[in-house]
N, CA, C and O atoms as a MOPAC input file, in Angstrom:
PM7 MOZYME 1SCF
protein

 N    141.84800 1    56.27400 1    45.99900 1
 C    140.74000 1    54.94900 1    46.30200 1
 C    139.30700 1    55.73800 1    46.24500 1
 O    139.09600 1    56.88200 1    46.64700 1
 N    138.55300 1    55.00400 1    45.75600 1
 C    137.54000 1    55.09300 1    45.42600 1
 C    136.40700 1    54.84000 1    47.14700 1
 O    136.28200 1    53.91600 1    47.95100 1
 N    135.75000 1    56.37000 1    46.99400 1
 C    134.96600 1    56.25200 1    48.56400 1
 C    134.39900 1    55.05300 1    48.53400 1
 O    134.56300 1    54.27200 1    49.47000 1
 N    133.64600 1    54.73800 1    47.44600 1
 C    132.30000 1    53.48200 1    47.67200 1
 C    133.07400 1    52.27000 1    48.44400 1
 O    132.42400 1    51.38500 1    48.99900 1
 N    134.55800 1    52.28000 1    48.44800 1
 C    135.08200 1    50.97600 1    48.75600 1
 C    135.11400 1    50.82700 1    50.29100 1
 O    134.73100 1    49.70000 1    50.60400 1
 N    135.44600 1    51.59500 1    51.35500 1
 C    135.37800 1    52.14700 1    52.20500 1
 C    134.05700 1    51.82700 1    52.95600 1
 O    133.99700 1    51.01400 1    53.87900 1
 N    132.94900 1    52.57600 1    52.45600 1
 C    131.76500 1    52.79900 1    53.04200 1
 C    130.80500 1    51.59700 1    52.46400 1
 O    129.70100 1    51.49600 1    53.00100 1
 N    131.03900 1    50.94700 1    51.71900 1
 C    130.59800 1    49.43200 1    51.27900 1
 C    131.60200 1    48.58000 1    52.31200 1
 O    130.74100 1    48.00100 1    52.97500 1
 N    132.20200 1    48.37400 1    52.57100 1
 C    133.11200 1    47.25600 1    53.55700 1
 C    132.65600 1    47.68800 1    54.83000 1
 O    132.19100 1    46.76500 1    55.49900 1
 N    132.64100 1    49.05500 1    55.49600 1
 C    132.28700 1    48.90900 1    56.83400 1
 C    130.48600 1    48.49900 1    57.17400 1
 O    129.91300 1    48.14000 1    58.20300 1
 N    130.03600 1    48.74500 1    55.85300 1
 C    128.44700 1    48.97500 1    55.90200 1
 C    128.25100 1    47.19900 1    56.14600 1
 O    127.61100 1    46.67900 1    57.05900 1
 N    128.90800 1    46.58000 1    55.18400 1
 C    128.88500 1    45.13400 1    54.71800 1
 C    129.19800 1    44.41000 1    56.28600 1
 O    128.50300 1    43.54200 1    56.81500 1
 N    130.22900 1    44.92700 1    56.74700 1
 C    130.85000 1    44.22600 1    57.96200 1
 C    129.89600 1    44.59200 1    59.25500 1
 O    129.79800 1    43.88900 1    60.26100 1
 N    129.25600 1    45.75600 1    59.03600 1
 C    128.47200 1    45.43500 1    60.28800 1
 C    126.96300 1    45.28300 1    60.23300 1
 O    126.15800 1    45.39200 1    61.15800 1
 N    126.76700 1    45.02900 1    59.04400 1
 C    125.53600 1    44.34600 1    58.24000 1
 C    125.51300 1    43.00400 1    58.85400 1
 O    124.66000 1    42.48800 1    59.57700 1
 N    127.00100 1    42.40700 1    58.26300 1
 C    126.75500 1    40.99200 1    58.33800 1
 C    127.11700 1    40.55700 1    59.94100 1
 O    126.95100 1    39.42500 1    60.39400 1
 N    127.57800 1    41.56700 1    60.59200 1
 C    127.37000 1    41.15900 1    62.55200 1
 C    126.10000 1    41.35500 1    62.83300 1
 O    125.43900 1    40.44300 1    63.32900 1
 N    125.53700 1    42.62100 1    62.55000 1
 C    123.85900 1    42.58900 1    62.90800 1
 C    123.08900 1    41.87200 1    62.47100 1
 O    121.95200 1    41.94100 1    62.93900 1
 N    123.37400 1    40.85900 1    61.37000 1
 C    122.35200 1    40.21000 1    61.25800 1
 C    122.78600 1    38.83100 1    61.83000 1
 O    121.87200 1    38.00800 1    61.89100 1
 N    124.07500 1    38.40300 1    62.28400 1
 C    124.18800 1    37.20500 1    63.07400 1
 C    123.78600 1    37.34800 1    64.30900 1
 O    122.97500 1    36.64100 1    64.90800 1
 N    124.29200 1    38.16200 1    64.64800 1
 C    123.59500 1    39.03400 1    66.11300 1
 C    121.84500 1    38.69700 1    66.29300 1
 O    121.23900 1    38.00100 1    67.10800 1
 N    121.47800 1    39.36600 1    65.37200 1
 C    119.85000 1    38.91900 1    65.26900 1
 C    119.42700 1    37.66800 1    65.27400 1
 O    118.60900 1    37.26400 1    66.10000 1
 N    120.06000 1    36.76400 1    64.14200 1
 C    119.62300 1    34.90400 1    64.54600 1
 C    120.01300 1    34.52000 1    65.57600 1
 O    119.26500 1    33.83200 1    66.26900 1
 N    121.40500 1    34.86400 1    66.03800 1
 C    121.85000 1    34.14000 1    67.47000 1
 C    121.40900 1    34.45700 1    68.61600 1
 O    121.54300 1    33.67200 1    69.55500 1
 N    120.84100 1    35.58100 1    68.75800 1
 C    120.29000 1    36.53300 1    70.22600 1
 C    119.23700 1    35.26200 1    70.36300 1
 O    118.61600 1    34.83100 1    69.39100 1
 N    119.12700 1    34.75500 1    71.61000 1
 C    117.79400 1    34.66700 1    71.69100 1
 C    116.90100 1    34.86000 1    72.41300 1
 O    116.10000 1    33.98000 1    72.73000 1
 N    116.85600 1    36.17200 1    72.86100 1
 C    116.30500 1    36.98900 1    73.79100 1
 C    115.71800 1    37.98900 1    72.52200 1
 O    116.29700 1    38.63600 1    71.64900 1
 N    114.01400 1    37.74600 1    72.93000 1
 C    113.53900 1    38.54800 1    71.91400 1
 C    112.23300 1    39.49200 1    72.79700 1
 O    111.01000 1    39.38300 1    72.89300 1
 N    113.23800 1    40.40100 1    73.32100 1
 C    112.46400 1    41.26300 1    74.12300 1
 C    112.10800 1    42.50000 1    73.18100 1
 O    112.76500 1    42.91900 1    72.22800 1
 N    110.88800 1    42.98200 1    73.69300 1
 C    110.31400 1    44.27800 1    73.18000 1
 C    111.39000 1    45.16600 1    72.55200 1
 O    111.41300 1    45.45600 1    71.35600 1
 N    112.08000 1    45.47900 1    73.26100 1
 C    113.46200 1    46.86100 1    72.72400 1
 C    113.90000 1    46.22400 1    71.11500 1
 O    114.44100 1    46.98100 1    70.30900 1
 N    113.59100 1    44.70000 1    70.73800 1
 C    114.55400 1    44.07100 1    69.97500 1
 C    113.49700 1    44.37500 1    68.43500 1
 O    113.86700 1    44.60600 1    67.28500 1
 N    111.87900 1    44.23500 1    69.09900 1
 C    111.05400 1    43.72000 1    68.25500 1
 C    110.53100 1    45.04900 1    67.75300 1
 O    110.79500 1    46.07200 1    68.38400 1
 N    109.74500 1    45.08800 1    66.56300 1
 C    108.47700 1    45.94100 1    66.03600 1
 C    107.36600 1    44.88800 1    65.54300 1
 O    107.35900 1    44.17100 1    64.54300 1
 N    106.60300 1    45.00800 1    66.38800 1
 C    105.48000 1    44.13600 1    65.77500 1
 C    105.87800 1    42.60300 1    66.17500 1
 O    106.08100 1    42.25100 1    67.33700 1
 N    105.94400 1    41.90500 1    65.24700 1
 C    106.82400 1    40.23600 1    65.20900 1
 C    108.00300 1    40.35400 1    64.28200 1
 O    108.54000 1    39.30200 1    63.93600 1
 N    108.52000 1    41.60200 1    63.79300 1
 C    109.88300 1    41.89900 1    63.23400 1
 C    110.99900 1    41.92100 1    63.91500 1
 O    111.02800 1    43.00100 1    64.50500 1
 N    112.04200 1    41.23200 1    64.17500 1
 C    113.31800 1    41.57100 1    64.46300 1
 C    114.28100 1    42.32700 1    63.73000 1
 O    114.94700 1    42.06400 1    62.72800 1
 N    114.18900 1    43.41200 1    64.52900 1
 C    114.90100 1    44.90100 1    63.94100 1
 C    116.39600 1    44.69600 1    63.86500 1
 O    116.92500 1    45.48100 1    63.07800 1
 N    117.30200 1    43.77800 1    64.52200 1
 C    118.52900 1    43.50600 1    64.57900 1
 C    118.25000 1    43.04200 1    63.18700 1
 O    118.54800 1    43.88900 1    62.34500 1
 N    117.67600 1    41.73600 1    62.63600 1
 C    117.80400 1    40.97700 1    61.52400 1
 C    117.49100 1    42.24400 1    60.25800 1
 O    118.23300 1    42.47100 1    59.30300 1
 N    116.53000 1    42.76900 1    60.49300 1
 C    115.98400 1    43.28500 1    58.85700 1
 C    117.25000 1    44.58800 1    58.70000 1
 O    117.90300 1    44.72100 1    57.66500 1
 N    117.38800 1    45.28700 1    59.66300 1
 C    118.59400 1    46.47200 1    59.91500 1
 C    119.84700 1    45.89400 1    59.13500 1
 O    120.17800 1    46.34200 1    58.03800 1
 N    120.50500 1    44.88900 1    59.76500 1
 C    121.45700 1    44.02500 1    59.47500 1
 C    121.46900 1    43.63800 1    57.97700 1
 O    122.47800 1    43.75400 1    57.28200 1
 N    120.05000 1    43.07700 1    57.43300 1
 C    120.31400 1    42.56600 1    55.81100 1
 C    120.18300 1    43.90400 1    54.96500 1
 O    120.68900 1    44.14100 1    53.86800 1
 N    119.35500 1    44.74300 1    55.77100 1
 C    119.51200 1    46.09800 1    54.69800 1
 C    120.87400 1    47.03500 1    54.58100 1
 O    121.07300 1    47.78100 1    53.62200 1
 N    121.78300 1    46.88400 1    55.70400 1
 C    123.06400 1    47.45200 1    55.78700 1
 C    124.02200 1    46.47600 1    54.73200 1
 O    124.76500 1    46.85000 1    53.82500 1
 N    123.71200 1    45.08000 1    55.20700 1
 C    124.48700 1    44.12300 1    53.90400 1
 C    124.09000 1    44.37100 1    52.62900 1
 O    124.90600 1    44.29000 1    51.71000 1
 N    122.57400 1    44.76000 1    52.37600 1
 C    122.83700 1    44.72100 1    50.88100 1
 C    123.58900 1    45.93700 1    50.46100 1
 O    124.53000 1    45.91200 1    49.66900 1
 N    123.09600 1    47.04300 1    51.06200 1
 C    124.01900 1    48.68100 1    50.96200 1
 C    125.23900 1    48.19400 1    50.68200 1
 O    125.53700 1    48.46000 1    49.51800 1
 N    125.92700 1    47.69900 1    51.15400 1
 C    127.25100 1    47.17100 1    51.55300 1
 C    127.85300 1    46.69800 1    50.44100 1
 O    128.90800 1    47.09300 1    49.94600 1
 N    126.90800 1    45.55500 1    49.94800 1
 C    127.70900 1    45.14900 1    48.51600 1
 C    127.18300 1    45.60900 1    47.70000 1
 O    127.71800 1    45.20900 1    46.66500 1
 N    126.25200 1    46.37900 1    47.44500 1
 C    125.96500 1    47.41400 1    46.30600 1
 C    126.96700 1    48.02000 1    45.99700 1
 O    127.37700 1    48.12200 1    44.84100 1
 N    127.70700 1    48.69800 1    47.39300 1
 C    128.49500 1    49.85900 1    47.02200 1
 C    130.01600 1    49.54200 1    46.65000 1
 O    130.84500 1    50.21100 1    46.03400 1
 N    130.09000 1    48.16700 1    47.30100 1
 C    131.35900 1    47.60700 1    46.83200 1
 C    131.34200 1    46.97900 1    45.24900 1
 O    132.43500 1    46.83300 1    44.70200 1
 N    129.87600 1    46.53900 1    44.38000 1
 C    129.82800 1    46.30100 1    43.59700 1
 C    129.81400 1    47.82000 1    42.66000 1
 O    130.42700 1    47.54600 1    41.62800 1
 N    129.55400 1    48.67700 1    42.62800 1
 C    129.46800 1    49.59200 1    42.02400 1
 C    130.68000 1    50.31900 1    41.97700 1
 O    130.93600 1    51.06400 1    41.03200 1
 N    131.54500 1    50.12900 1    43.06800 1
 C    133.17700 1    50.64500 1    42.72000 1
 C    133.98600 1    50.06600 1    42.35500 1
 O    135.08300 1    50.51900 1    42.02800 1
 N    133.45800 1    48.30000 1    42.30300 1
 C    134.29600 1    47.28200 1    41.16100 1
 C    133.75800 1    47.39800 1    39.83300 1
 O    134.39600 1    46.85300 1    38.93300 1
 N    132.53600 1    48.10600 1    39.50600 1
 C    132.61100 1    48.22600 1    38.16700 1
 C    132.84800 1    49.93000 1    37.52100 1
 O    132.68300 1    50.29000 1    36.35600 1
 N    133.14800 1    50.51600 1    38.34100 1
 C    133.93900 1    51.85500 1    38.06600 1
 C    135.03300 1    51.88500 1    37.28100 1
 O    135.92100 1    51.06100 1    37.50000 1
 N    135.14200 1    52.63900 1    36.44400 1
 C    136.75900 1    52.67900 1    35.79000 1
 C    137.77400 1    52.63000 1    36.64100 1
 O    137.51900 1    53.04300 1    37.77300 1
 N    138.93400 1    52.21700 1    36.41900 1
 C    140.15600 1    52.20300 1    37.19700 1
 C    140.75500 1    53.10400 1    37.37100 1
 O    141.33000 1    53.26300 1    38.44800 1
 N    140.81400 1    53.81400 1    36.58200 1
 C    141.85500 1    55.59700 1    36.28900 1
 C    140.82400 1    56.66600 1    36.09300 1
 O    139.84800 1    56.53700 1    35.35300 1
 N    141.12300 1    57.80200 1    36.85200 1
 C    140.15500 1    58.79500 1    36.43700 1
 C    140.60400 1    59.11000 1    34.75900 1
 O    141.54400 1    58.64500 1    34.11500 1
 N    139.38000 1    60.22600 1    34.29800 1
 C    139.51200 1    60.53800 1    32.86700 1
 C    140.52200 1    61.76500 1    33.19000 1
 O    140.17600 1    62.55400 1    34.06900 1
 N    141.48500 1    61.91800 1    32.66400 1
 C    142.09900 1    63.28900 1    32.14600 1
 C    141.51800 1    64.49600 1    31.84800 1
 O    140.86900 1    64.52900 1    30.80300 1
 N    141.59900 1    65.64100 1    32.60100 1
 C    141.26200 1    66.92900 1    31.73700 1
 C    141.44800 1    67.48600 1    30.38000 1
 O    140.81000 1    68.14800 1    29.56200 1
 N    142.71000 1    66.87500 1    30.51500 1
 C    143.20400 1    67.15800 1    28.62100 1
 C    142.37200 1    66.67300 1    27.55600 1
 O    142.08400 1    67.20100 1    26.48200 1
 N    141.97500 1    65.35500 1    28.15100 1
 C    141.51200 1    64.67200 1    26.92200 1
 C    140.37600 1    64.90600 1    26.47700 1
 O    139.60500 1    65.10800 1    27.41600 1
 N    139.67000 1    65.01100 1    25.05700 1
 C    138.12100 1    65.40200 1    25.30500 1
 C    137.28200 1    64.23800 1    25.50000 1
 O    137.58200 1    63.05200 1    25.36300 1
 N    135.97800 1    64.86400 1    25.90700 1
 C    135.03500 1    63.88200 1    26.28400 1
 C    134.94900 1    63.29200 1    25.29900 1
 O    135.24600 1    63.81100 1    24.22300 1
 N    134.36900 1    61.62000 1    25.44500 1
 C    134.32100 1    61.03700 1    24.39900 1
 C    133.23200 1    61.05600 1    23.76600 1
 O    132.31300 1    60.69000 1    24.49900 1
 N    132.77500 1    61.41500 1    22.34200 1
 C    131.88800 1    61.40200 1    21.59500 1
 C    131.09600 1    60.13200 1    21.54900 1
 O    131.64800 1    59.06300 1    21.28700 1
 N    129.47000 1    60.24900 1    21.86500 1
 C    128.52100 1    59.83900 1    21.97800 1
 C    128.05500 1    59.50600 1    20.32100 1
 O    128.60400 1    60.39200 1    19.66600 1
 N    127.19700 1    58.51100 1    19.28800 1
 C    127.02700 1    58.20000 1    18.68600 1
 C    127.65600 1    58.66400 1    17.15900 1
 O    127.11500 1    58.66100 1    16.05300 1
 N    128.60500 1    58.93900 1    17.45200 1
 C    129.66200 1    59.38000 1    16.16600 1
 C    130.83000 1    58.54300 1    15.76800 1
 O    131.55800 1    58.90000 1    14.84100 1

């Protein structure tokens, strides 16, 4: 299994949960704010984007590893 799959899944799930918590929590205490930004929302969105990117990259990768017995593909010939 490609390492990007579990890493992407964990980040996407935690990012989604943190974003939902940031939107649903009614408390705007100073510990959750930097200036006027809610840290939970922005960190959650960043984690969600990172997780989705990892999952997309894992999906686009080749399905089987290249054998070391096969010669490398020739480029431009």
